[in-house]
DRENSE-612983 format. One record per residue: x, y, z of N, C-alpha, C, CB in turn; residue in one letter; residue number from 1. Coordinates in nm, 2 decimals, always signed. Glycine has a CB too. Example, Ala and Ser with C-alpha at 12.3 -4.5 7.8 and 13.67 -1.06 7.14 Angstrom:
BEGIN
neast +1.32 nnorth -0.57 nup +0.78 caeast +1.23 canorth -0.45 caup +0.78 ceast +1.32 cnorth -0.33 cup +0.78 cbeast +1.13 cbnorth -0.45 cbup +0.90 resn a resi 1
neast +1.28 nnorth -0.22 nup +0.71 caeast +1.37 canorth -0.11 caup +0.71 ceast +1.29 cnorth +0.00 cup +0.79 cbeast +1.41 cbnorth -0.06 cbup +0.57 resn s resi 2
//
This chain:
BEGIN
neast +0.08 nnorth -0.12 nup +0.00 caeast +0.00 canorth +0.00 caup +0.00 ceast +0.09 cnorth +0.12 cup +0.00 cbeast -0.10 cbnorth +0.00 cbup +0.12 resn m resi 1
neast +0.05 nnorth +0.22 nup -0.08 caeast +0.13 canorth +0.34 caup -0.09 ceast +0.04 cnorth +0.46 cup -0.12 cbeast +0.23 cbnorth +0.32 cbup -0.21 resn a resi 2
neast +0.09 nnorth +0.58 nup -0.09 caeast +0.02 canorth +0.70 caup -0.12 ceast +0.02 cnorth +0.72 cup -0.27 cbeast +0.08 cbnorth +0.82 cbup -0.05 resn p resi 3
neast -0.08 nnorth +0.80 nup -0.32 caeast -0.09 canorth +0.83 caup -0.46 ceast -0.04 cnorth +0.97 cup -0.49 cbeast -0.24 cbnorth +0.81 cbup -0.51 resn q resi 4
neast +0.04 nnorth +0.99 nup -0.60 caeast +0.08 canorth +1.12 caup -0.63 ceast -0.03 cnorth +1.20 cup -0.69 cbeast +0.20 cbnorth +1.11 cbup -0.73 resn d resi 5
neast -0.04 nnorth +1.33 nup -0.65 caeast -0.14 canorth +1.42 caup -0.71 ceast -0.07 cnorth +1.55 cup -0.75 cbeast -0.26 cbnorth +1.44 cbup -0.61 resn v resi 6
neast -0.14 nnorth +1.63 nup -0.83 caeast -0.08 canorth +1.75 caup -0.88 ceast -0.14 cnorth +1.88 cup -0.82 cbeast -0.10 cbnorth +1.76 cbup -1.03 resn l resi 7
neast -0.22 nnorth +1.87 nup -0.72 caeast -0.28 canorth +1.99 caup -0.65 ceast -0.30 cnorth +1.95 cup -0.51 cbeast -0.41 cbnorth +2.03 cbup -0.72 resn a resi 8
neast -0.30 nnorth +2.05 nup -0.42 caeast -0.32 canorth +2.03 caup -0.28 ceast -0.47 cnorth +2.00 cup -0.25 cbeast -0.27 cbnorth +2.16 cbup -0.20 resn d resi 9
neast -0.49 nnorth +1.89 nup -0.17 caeast -0.63 canorth +1.86 caup -0.14 ceast -0.70 cnorth +1.97 cup -0.06 cbeast -0.63 cbnorth +1.73 cbup -0.05 resn p resi 10
neast -0.63 nnorth +2.05 nup +0.02 caeast -0.69 canorth +2.16 caup +0.09 ceast -0.74 cnorth +2.27 cup -0.01 cbeast -0.59 cbnorth +2.23 cbup +0.18 resn a resi 11
neast -0.67 nnorth +2.29 nup -0.11 caeast -0.72 canorth +2.39 caup -0.21 ceast -0.85 cnorth +2.34 cup -0.28 cbeast -0.61 cbnorth +2.41 cbup -0.32 resn t resi 12
neast -0.85 nnorth +2.21 nup -0.32 caeast -0.97 canorth +2.15 caup -0.38 ceast -1.09 cnorth +2.15 cup -0.29 cbeast -0.94 cbnorth +2.01 cbup -0.43 resn v resi 13
neast -1.06 nnorth +2.12 nup -0.16 caeast -1.17 canorth +2.12 caup -0.06 ceast -1.22 cnorth +2.25 cup -0.04 cbeast -1.11 cbnorth +2.06 cbup +0.07 resn a resi 14
neast -1.14 nnorth +2.36 nup -0.04 caeast -1.18 canorth +2.49 caup -0.02 ceast -1.27 cnorth +2.54 cup -0.14 cbeast -1.06 cbnorth +2.59 cbup -0.01 resn k resi 15
neast -1.23 nnorth +2.50 nup -0.26 caeast -1.31 canorth +2.54 caup -0.38 ceast -1.45 cnorth +2.47 cup -0.37 cbeast -1.23 cbnorth +2.50 cbup -0.51 resn v resi 16
neast -1.45 nnorth +2.34 nup -0.33 caeast -1.57 canorth +2.26 caup -0.33 ceast -1.66 cnorth +2.29 cup -0.21 cbeast -1.54 cbnorth +2.12 cbup -0.34 resn l resi 17
neast -1.59 nnorth +2.34 nup -0.10 caeast -1.67 canorth +2.36 caup +0.02 ceast -1.70 cnorth +2.23 cup +0.10 cbeast -1.79 cbnorth +2.44 cbup +0.00 resn g resi 18
neast -1.60 nnorth +2.14 nup +0.09 caeast -1.62 canorth +2.01 caup +0.16 ceast -1.50 cnorth +1.99 cup +0.25 cbeast -1.64 cbnorth +1.89 cbup +0.06 resn v resi 19
neast -1.51 nnorth +1.88 nup +0.33 caeast -1.40 canorth +1.85 caup +0.42 ceast -1.28 cnorth +1.79 cup +0.34 cbeast -1.44 cbnorth +1.75 cbup +0.53 resn a resi 20
neast -1.16 nnorth +1.82 nup +0.38 caeast -1.04 canorth +1.77 caup +0.31 ceast -1.03 cnorth +1.62 cup +0.32 cbeast -0.92 cbnorth +1.84 cbup +0.37 resn e resi 21
neast -1.09 nnorth +1.56 nup +0.42 caeast -1.08 canorth +1.42 caup +0.44 ceast -1.18 cnorth +1.34 cup +0.37 cbeast -1.09 cbnorth +1.39 cbup +0.59 resn s resi 22
neast -1.27 nnorth +1.41 nup +0.29 caeast -1.37 canorth +1.34 caup +0.21 ceast -1.31 cnorth +1.25 cup +0.11 cbeast -1.46 cbnorth +1.45 cbup +0.14 resn d resi 23
neast -1.34 nnorth +1.12 nup +0.12 caeast -1.28 canorth +1.02 caup +0.03 ceast -1.32 cnorth +1.04 cup -0.11 cbeast -1.32 cbnorth +0.88 cbup +0.08 resn p resi 24
neast -1.43 nnorth +1.09 nup -0.14 caeast -1.48 canorth +1.13 caup -0.27 ceast -1.39 cnorth +1.24 cup -0.33 cbeast -1.63 cbnorth +1.17 cbup -0.28 resn r resi 25
neast -1.35 nnorth +1.33 nup -0.25 caeast -1.26 canorth +1.44 caup -0.29 ceast -1.13 cnorth +1.39 cup -0.33 cbeast -1.25 cbnorth +1.55 cbup -0.18 resn l resi 26
neast -1.07 nnorth +1.30 nup -0.25 caeast -0.94 canorth +1.24 caup -0.27 ceast -0.94 cnorth +1.16 cup -0.40 cbeast -0.89 cbnorth +1.16 cbup -0.16 resn l resi 27
neast -1.05 nnorth +1.09 nup -0.42 caeast -1.06 canorth +1.00 caup -0.54 ceast -1.07 cnorth +1.09 cup -0.67 cbeast -1.18 cbnorth +0.91 cbup -0.54 resn m resi 28
neast -1.15 nnorth +1.20 nup -0.66 caeast -1.16 canorth +1.29 caup -0.77 ceast -1.02 cnorth +1.36 cup -0.80 cbeast -1.26 cbnorth +1.40 cbup -0.74 resn a resi 29
neast -0.95 nnorth +1.39 nup -0.70 caeast -0.82 canorth +1.45 caup -0.71 ceast -0.72 cnorth +1.36 cup -0.78 cbeast -0.77 cbnorth +1.50 cbup -0.58 resn l resi 30
neast -0.72 nnorth +1.23 nup -0.74 caeast -0.63 canorth +1.13 caup -0.80 ceast -0.66 cnorth +1.11 cup -0.94 cbeast -0.64 cbnorth +1.00 cbup -0.72 resn v resi 31
neast -0.79 nnorth +1.10 nup -0.98 caeast -0.83 canorth +1.08 caup -1.12 ceast -0.80 cnorth +1.20 cup -1.20 cbeast -0.98 cbnorth +1.04 cbup -1.13 resn v resi 32
neast -0.83 nnorth +1.32 nup -1.15 caeast -0.80 canorth +1.45 caup -1.22 ceast -0.65 cnorth +1.46 cup -1.24 cbeast -0.85 cbnorth +1.57 cbup -1.14 resn a resi 33
neast -0.57 nnorth +1.43 nup -1.14 caeast -0.42 canorth +1.44 caup -1.16 ceast -0.37 cnorth +1.35 cup -1.27 cbeast -0.35 cbnorth +1.40 cbup -1.03 resn s resi 34
neast -0.43 nnorth +1.23 nup -1.28 caeast -0.39 canorth +1.14 caup -1.39 ceast -0.43 cnorth +1.19 cup -1.52 cbeast -0.46 cbnorth +1.00 cbup -1.37 resn g resi 35
neast -0.55 nnorth +1.25 nup -1.53 caeast -0.60 canorth +1.31 caup -1.65 ceast -0.51 cnorth +1.43 cup -1.70 cbeast -0.74 cbnorth +1.37 cbup -1.64 resn y resi 36
neast -0.47 nnorth +1.52 nup -1.61 caeast -0.39 canorth +1.63 caup -1.64 ceast -0.25 cnorth +1.58 cup -1.67 cbeast -0.39 cbnorth +1.73 cbup -1.52 resn v resi 37
neast -0.20 nnorth +1.49 nup -1.60 caeast -0.06 canorth +1.44 caup -1.62 ceast -0.05 cnorth +1.38 cup -1.76 cbeast -0.02 cbnorth +1.33 cbup -1.52 resn a resi 38
neast -0.15 nnorth +1.30 nup -1.81 caeast -0.15 canorth +1.25 caup -1.94 ceast -0.15 cnorth +1.36 cup -2.05 cbeast -0.27 cbnorth +1.15 cbup -1.96 resn r resi 39
neast -0.23 nnorth +1.46 nup -2.02 caeast -0.24 canorth +1.57 caup -2.12 ceast -0.11 cnorth +1.65 cup -2.14 cbeast -0.35 cbnorth +1.67 cbup -2.07 resn r resi 40
neast -0.03 nnorth +1.67 nup -2.04 caeast +0.09 canorth +1.75 caup -2.05 ceast +0.22 cnorth +1.66 cup -2.04 cbeast +0.10 cbnorth +1.85 cbup -1.94 resn v resi 41
neast +0.20 nnorth +1.53 nup -2.04 caeast +0.32 canorth +1.44 caup -2.03 ceast +0.40 cnorth +1.45 cup -1.90 cbeast +0.41 cbnorth +1.48 cbup -2.15 resn g resi 42
neast +0.33 nnorth +1.48 nup -1.79 caeast +0.39 canorth +1.49 caup -1.66 ceast +0.41 cnorth +1.35 cup -1.60 cbeast +0.31 cbnorth +1.58 cbup -1.57 resn f resi 43
neast +0.53 nnorth +1.31 nup -1.56 caeast +0.54 canorth +1.18 caup -1.50 ceast +0.48 cnorth +1.17 cup -1.36 cbeast +0.69 cbnorth +1.14 cbup -1.50 resn p resi 44
neast +0.38 nnorth +1.08 nup -1.34 caeast +0.32 canorth +1.06 caup -1.21 ceast +0.34 cnorth +0.91 cup -1.17 cbeast +0.17 cbnorth +1.10 cbup -1.21 resn l resi 45
neast +0.37 nnorth +0.89 nup -1.05 caeast +0.38 canorth +0.75 caup -1.00 ceast +0.24 cnorth +0.70 cup -0.96 cbeast +0.48 cbnorth +0.74 cbup -0.88 resn i resi 46
neast +0.20 nnorth +0.60 nup -1.03 caeast +0.07 canorth +0.54 caup -1.00 ceast +0.09 cnorth +0.41 cup -0.93 cbeast -0.02 cbnorth +0.53 cbup -1.13 resn v resi 47
neast +0.04 nnorth +0.40 nup -0.81 caeast +0.07 canorth +0.27 caup -0.74 ceast -0.05 cnorth +0.18 cup -0.76 cbeast +0.08 cbnorth +0.30 cbup -0.59 resn s resi 48
neast -0.02 nnorth +0.05 nup -0.76 caeast -0.12 canorth -0.05 caup -0.78 ceast -0.22 cnorth -0.06 cup -0.67 cbeast -0.06 cbnorth -0.18 cbup -0.80 resn g resi 49
neast -0.18 nnorth -0.04 nup -0.55 caeast -0.26 canorth -0.05 caup -0.43 ceast -0.25 cnorth +0.08 cup -0.35 cbeast -0.23 cbnorth -0.17 cbup -0.34 resn e resi 50
neast -0.36 nnorth +0.16 nup -0.35 caeast -0.36 canorth +0.29 caup -0.29 ceast -0.41 cnorth +0.28 cup -0.14 cbeast -0.45 cbnorth +0.38 cbup -0.37 resn w resi 51
neast -0.34 nnorth +0.34 nup -0.05 caeast -0.38 canorth +0.34 caup +0.09 ceast -0.47 cnorth +0.45 cup +0.13 cbeast -0.25 cbnorth +0.34 cbup +0.17 resn d resi 52
neast -0.52 nnorth +0.53 nup +0.04 caeast -0.61 canorth +0.64 caup +0.07 ceast -0.54 cnorth +0.77 cup +0.11 cbeast -0.70 cbnorth +0.60 cbup +0.18 resn g resi 53
neast -0.41 nnorth +0.78 nup +0.10 caeast -0.34 canorth +0.90 caup +0.12 ceast -0.28 cnorth +0.95 cup -0.01 cbeast -0.23 cbnorth +0.88 cbup +0.23 resn t resi 54
neast -0.25 nnorth +1.08 nup -0.01 caeast -0.19 canorth +1.14 caup -0.13 ceast -0.06 cnorth +1.21 cup -0.10 cbeast -0.29 cbnorth +1.24 cbup -0.20 resn v resi 55
neast +0.02 nnorth +1.22 nup -0.20 caeast +0.15 canorth +1.30 caup -0.19 ceast +0.14 cnorth +1.41 cup -0.30 cbeast +0.27 cbnorth +1.21 cbup -0.21 resn t resi 56
neast +0.15 nnorth +1.53 nup -0.26 caeast +0.14 canorth +1.64 caup -0.36 ceast +0.28 cnorth +1.66 cup -0.43 cbeast +0.10 cbnorth +1.77 cbup -0.29 resn v resi 57
neast +0.28 nnorth +1.65 nup -0.56 caeast +0.40 canorth +1.66 caup -0.64 ceast +0.41 cnorth +1.81 cup -0.68 cbeast +0.40 cbnorth +1.57 cbup -0.76 resn v resi 58
neast +0.52 nnorth +1.87 nup -0.66 caeast +0.54 canorth +2.01 caup -0.71 ceast +0.52 cnorth +2.02 cup -0.86 cbeast +0.67 cbnorth +2.07 cbup -0.66 resn p resi 59
neast +0.44 nnorth +2.12 nup -0.90 caeast +0.41 canorth +2.14 caup -1.04 ceast +0.39 cnorth +2.28 cup -1.07 cbeast +0.29 cbnorth +2.05 cbup -1.09 resn s resi 60
neast +0.39 nnorth +2.32 nup -1.20 caeast +0.36 canorth +2.46 caup -1.24 ceast +0.22 cnorth +2.50 cup -1.20 cbeast +0.39 cbnorth +2.47 cbup -1.39 resn a resi 61
neast +0.20 nnorth +2.63 nup -1.19 caeast +0.07 canorth +2.69 caup -1.16 ceast -0.04 cnorth +2.65 cup -1.25 cbeast +0.08 cbnorth +2.84 cbup -1.15 resn g resi 62
neast -0.01 nnorth +2.64 nup -1.38 caeast -0.12 canorth +2.61 caup -1.48 ceast -0.16 cnorth +2.46 cup -1.46 cbeast -0.07 cbnorth +2.63 cbup -1.62 resn y resi 63
neast -0.06 nnorth +2.38 nup -1.42 caeast -0.09 canorth +2.24 caup -1.40 ceast -0.18 cnorth +2.22 cup -1.27 cbeast +0.04 cbnorth +2.15 cbup -1.38 resn v resi 64
neast -0.15 nnorth +2.30 nup -1.17 caeast -0.23 canorth +2.29 caup -1.05 ceast -0.37 cnorth +2.35 cup -1.07 cbeast -0.17 cbnorth +2.38 cbup -0.94 resn q resi 65
neast -0.38 nnorth +2.46 nup -1.15 caeast -0.51 canorth +2.51 caup -1.18 ceast -0.60 cnorth +2.41 cup -1.26 cbeast -0.50 cbnorth +2.64 cbup -1.26 resn q resi 66
neast -0.53 nnorth +2.35 nup -1.36 caeast -0.61 canorth +2.25 caup -1.44 ceast -0.65 cnorth +2.13 cup -1.36 cbeast -0.52 cbnorth +2.20 cbup -1.56 resn a resi 67
neast -0.57 nnorth +2.09 nup -1.26 caeast -0.60 canorth +1.98 caup -1.18 ceast -0.72 cnorth +2.01 cup -1.08 cbeast -0.48 cbnorth +1.94 cbup -1.09 resn t resi 68
neast -0.72 nnorth +2.13 nup -1.03 caeast -0.83 canorth +2.18 caup -0.94 ceast -0.96 cnorth +2.18 cup -1.03 cbeast -0.80 cbnorth +2.32 cbup -0.88 resn v resi 69
neast -0.95 nnorth +2.23 nup -1.15 caeast -1.07 canorth +2.24 caup -1.23 ceast -1.12 cnorth +2.10 cup -1.27 cbeast -1.04 cbnorth +2.31 cbup -1.36 resn s resi 70
neast -1.03 nnorth +2.01 nup -1.30 caeast -1.07 canorth +1.87 caup -1.33 ceast -1.13 cnorth +1.80 cup -1.21 cbeast -0.95 cbnorth +1.79 cbup -1.39 resn a resi 71
neast -1.07 nnorth +1.83 nup -1.09 caeast -1.12 canorth +1.77 caup -0.97 ceast -1.26 cnorth +1.81 cup -0.94 cbeast -1.03 cbnorth +1.81 cbup -0.85 resn s resi 72
neast -1.29 nnorth +1.94 nup -0.96 caeast -1.42 canorth +1.99 caup -0.93 ceast -1.52 cnorth +1.92 cup -1.03 cbeast -1.43 cbnorth +2.15 cbup -0.95 resn v resi 73
neast -1.48 nnorth +1.91 nup -1.15 caeast -1.57 canorth +1.85 caup -1.25 ceast -1.60 cnorth +1.70 cup -1.21 cbeast -1.51 cbnorth +1.86 cbup -1.39 resn r resi 74
neast -1.49 nnorth +1.63 nup -1.17 caeast -1.51 canorth +1.49 caup -1.14 ceast -1.58 cnorth +1.47 cup -1.01 cbeast -1.37 cbnorth +1.42 cbup -1.13 resn m resi 75
neast -1.57 nnorth +1.56 nup -0.92 caeast -1.64 canorth +1.55 caup -0.79 ceast -1.79 cnorth +1.58 cup -0.81 cbeast -1.58 cbnorth +1.65 cbup -0.69 resn y resi 76
neast -1.82 nnorth +1.68 nup -0.89 caeast -1.96 canorth +1.73 caup -0.90 ceast -2.03 cnorth +1.65 cup -1.01 cbeast -1.96 cbnorth +1.87 cbup -0.93 resn k resi 77
neast -1.96 nnorth +1.58 nup -1.10 caeast -2.02 canorth +1.52 caup -1.22 ceast -2.14 cnorth +1.43 cup -1.18 cbeast -1.92 cbnorth +1.44 cbup -1.29 resn g resi 78
neast -2.12 nnorth +1.34 nup -1.08 caeast -2.24 canorth +1.25 caup -1.05 ceast -2.36 cnorth +1.33 cup -0.99 cbeast -2.19 cbnorth +1.15 cbup -0.94 resn p resi 79
neast -2.34 nnorth +1.45 nup -0.95 caeast -2.46 canorth +1.53 caup -0.89 ceast -2.55 cnorth +1.58 cup -1.00 cbeast -2.40 cbnorth +1.64 cbup -0.81 resn d resi 80
neast -2.50 nnorth +1.59 nup -1.13 caeast -2.58 canorth +1.64 caup -1.24 ceast -2.68 cnorth +1.54 cup -1.27 cbeast -2.49 cbnorth +1.68 cbup -1.36 resn v resi 81
neast -2.81 nnorth +1.56 nup -1.26 caeast -2.92 canorth +1.46 caup -1.27 ceast -2.92 cnorth +1.40 cup -1.41 cbeast -3.05 cbnorth +1.51 cbup -1.24 resn p resi 82
neast -2.93 nnorth +1.47 nup -1.51 caeast -2.94 canorth +1.42 caup -1.65 ceast -2.83 cnorth +1.47 cup -1.74 cbeast -3.08 cbnorth +1.45 cbup -1.70 resn f resi 83
neast -2.72 nnorth +1.50 nup -1.69 caeast -2.61 canorth +1.56 caup -1.77 ceast -2.65 cnorth +1.70 cup -1.81 cbeast -2.59 cbnorth +1.47 cbup -1.90 resn g resi 84
neast -2.61 nnorth +1.74 nup -1.93 caeast -2.64 canorth +1.87 caup -1.98 ceast -2.77 cnorth +1.87 cup -2.06 cbeast -2.52 cbnorth +1.93 cbup -2.06 resn l resi 85
neast -2.88 nnorth +1.92 nup -2.00 caeast -3.01 canorth +1.93 caup -2.07 ceast -3.07 cnorth +1.79 cup -2.11 cbeast -3.00 cbnorth +2.01 cbup -2.19 resn a resi 86
neast -3.01 nnorth +1.68 nup -2.06 caeast -3.06 canorth +1.55 caup -2.09 ceast -3.06 cnorth +1.51 cup -2.24 cbeast -3.20 cbnorth +1.54 cbup -2.04 resn g resi 87
neast -2.96 nnorth +1.55 nup -2.32 caeast -2.96 canorth +1.52 caup -2.46 ceast -2.84 cnorth +1.43 cup -2.49 cbeast -2.95 cbnorth +1.65 cbup -2.54 resn t resi 88
neast -2.82 nnorth +1.39 nup -2.61 caeast -2.71 canorth +1.31 caup -2.65 ceast -2.58 cnorth +1.38 cup -2.64 cbeast -2.73 cbnorth +1.26 cbup -2.80 resn d resi 89
neast -2.59 nnorth +1.51 nup -2.63 caeast -2.47 canorth +1.60 caup -2.62 ceast -2.39 cnorth +1.57 cup -2.49 cbeast -2.50 cbnorth +1.74 cbup -2.62 resn l resi 90
neast -2.46 nnorth +1.50 nup -2.39 caeast -2.41 canorth +1.47 caup -2.26 ceast -2.28 cnorth +1.39 cup -2.27 cbeast -2.51 cbnorth +1.40 cbup -2.18 resn v resi 91
neast -2.28 nnorth +1.29 nup -2.35 caeast -2.16 canorth +1.21 caup -2.36 ceast -2.04 cnorth +1.29 cup -2.41 cbeast -2.18 cbnorth +1.09 cbup -2.46 resn a resi 92
neast -2.06 nnorth +1.38 nup -2.50 caeast -1.95 canorth +1.46 caup -2.55 ceast -1.90 cnorth +1.56 cup -2.44 cbeast -1.99 cbnorth +1.54 cbup -2.68 resn y resi 93
neast -2.00 nnorth +1.63 nup -2.38 caeast -1.96 canorth +1.73 caup -2.28 ceast -1.89 cnorth +1.66 cup -2.16 cbeast -2.09 cbnorth +1.80 cbup -2.23 resn v resi 94
neast -1.93 nnorth +1.55 nup -2.12 caeast -1.86 canorth +1.48 caup -2.01 ceast -1.73 cnorth +1.42 cup -2.04 cbeast -1.95 cbnorth +1.37 cbup -1.95 resn r resi 95
neast -1.71 nnorth +1.40 nup -2.17 caeast -1.58 canorth +1.34 caup -2.21 ceast -1.47 cnorth +1.44 cup -2.24 cbeast -1.60 cbnorth +1.25 cbup -2.33 resn s resi 96
neast -1.51 nnorth +1.57 nup -2.25 caeast -1.42 canorth +1.68 caup -2.27 ceast -1.42 cnorth +1.77 cup -2.15 cbeast -1.44 cbnorth +1.75 cbup -2.40 resn t resi 97
neast -1.32 nnorth +1.84 nup -2.12 caeast -1.32 canorth +1.94 caup -2.01 ceast -1.26 cnorth +2.07 cup -2.07 cbeast -1.23 cbnorth +1.89 cbup -1.89 resn m resi 98
neast -1.34 nnorth +2.15 nup -2.13 caeast -1.28 canorth +2.27 caup -2.19 ceast -1.21 cnorth +2.37 cup -2.09 cbeast -1.40 cbnorth +2.35 cbup -2.26 resn p resi 99
neast -1.26 nnorth +2.37 nup -1.97 caeast -1.19 canorth +2.46 caup -1.87 ceast -1.05 cnorth +2.41 cup -1.84 cbeast -1.27 cbnorth +2.47 cbup -1.75 resn e resi 100
neast -1.03 nnorth +2.28 nup -1.84 caeast -0.90 canorth +2.22 caup -1.82 ceast -0.81 cnorth +2.24 cup -1.94 cbeast -0.91 cbnorth +2.06 cbup -1.79 resn v resi 101
neast -0.87 nnorth +2.21 nup -2.06 caeast -0.79 canorth +2.24 caup -2.18 ceast -0.74 cnorth +2.38 cup -2.19 cbeast -0.87 cbnorth +2.19 cbup -2.30 resn d resi 102
neast -0.83 nnorth +2.47 nup -2.15 caeast -0.79 canorth +2.61 caup -2.16 ceast -0.67 cnorth +2.64 cup -2.06 cbeast -0.91 cbnorth +2.70 cbup -2.12 resn l resi 103
neast -0.68 nnorth +2.59 nup -1.94 caeast -0.57 canorth +2.61 caup -1.85 ceast -0.44 cnorth +2.55 cup -1.90 cbeast -0.60 cbnorth +2.55 cbup -1.71 resn a resi 104
neast -0.45 nnorth +2.44 nup -1.98 caeast -0.33 canorth +2.37 caup -2.04 ceast -0.29 cnorth +2.42 cup -2.18 cbeast -0.35 cbnorth +2.22 cbup -2.04 resn l resi 105
neast -0.36 nnorth +2.53 nup -2.22 caeast -0.33 canorth +2.58 caup -2.36 ceast -0.19 cnorth +2.61 cup -2.38 cbeast -0.42 cbnorth +2.71 cbup -2.38 resn f resi 106
neast -0.13 nnorth +2.55 nup -2.49 caeast +0.01 canorth +2.56 caup -2.52 ceast +0.10 cnorth +2.47 cup -2.45 cbeast +0.05 cbnorth +2.70 cbup -2.49 resn g resi 107
neast +0.05 nnorth +2.38 nup -2.36 caeast +0.14 canorth +2.29 caup -2.29 ceast +0.10 cnorth +2.15 cup -2.31 cbeast +0.13 cbnorth +2.32 cbup -2.14 resn h resi 108
neast +0.00 nnorth +2.12 nup -2.38 caeast -0.04 canorth +1.98 caup -2.40 ceast +0.06 cnorth +1.90 cup -2.49 cbeast -0.18 cbnorth +1.97 cbup -2.46 resn r resi 109
neast +0.07 nnorth +1.78 nup -2.46 caeast +0.16 canorth +1.69 caup -2.54 ceast +0.08 cnorth +1.58 cup -2.61 cbeast +0.27 cbnorth +1.63 cbup -2.46 resn t resi 110
neast -0.04 nnorth +1.56 nup -2.57 caeast -0.12 canorth +1.45 caup -2.64 ceast -0.24 cnorth +1.52 cup -2.71 cbeast -0.18 cbnorth +1.35 cbup -2.53 resn d resi 111
neast -0.26 nnorth +1.49 nup -2.83 caeast -0.37 canorth +1.55 caup -2.91 ceast -0.45 cnorth +1.45 cup -2.97 cbeast -0.31 cbnorth +1.64 cbup -3.02 resn f resi 112
neast -0.44 nnorth +1.32 nup -2.93 caeast -0.52 canorth +1.22 caup -2.97 ceast -0.50 cnorth +1.18 cup -3.12 cbeast -0.66 cbnorth +1.26 cbup -2.95 resn g resi 113
neast -0.39 nnorth +1.21 nup -3.17 caeast -0.36 canorth +1.18 caup -3.31 ceast -0.28 cnorth +1.04 cup -3.31 cbeast -0.28 cbnorth +1.29 cbup -3.38 resn v resi 114
neast -0.34 nnorth +0.95 nup -3.38 caeast -0.27 canorth +0.81 caup -3.38 ceast -0.19 cnorth +0.80 cup -3.50 cbeast -0.37 cbnorth +0.70 cbup -3.37 resn a resi 115
//
């Protein structure tokens, strides 16, 4: 069992969301968001096979932290949206992209999905 590397401080994300820092849902959202952002900018993160529920904040640039906080908020609040965006087929597209995260990473992305 090992801590998971994350790219933003849990206290910052908790403050933005208005929830307790020890909220396990917050930590899970932060871990997933960190992985998403790390893949976008080619940032090396250590992903452990067995997570003990604790996190280690990896120093990173401000734009990476901002993008991670934005992605964490989206991932934390995503299940609370009852029918997605207006309950249409557009929901799958909107949930699979994060324009606010991409904007924070503008000019720094290394993956563009081109095979």
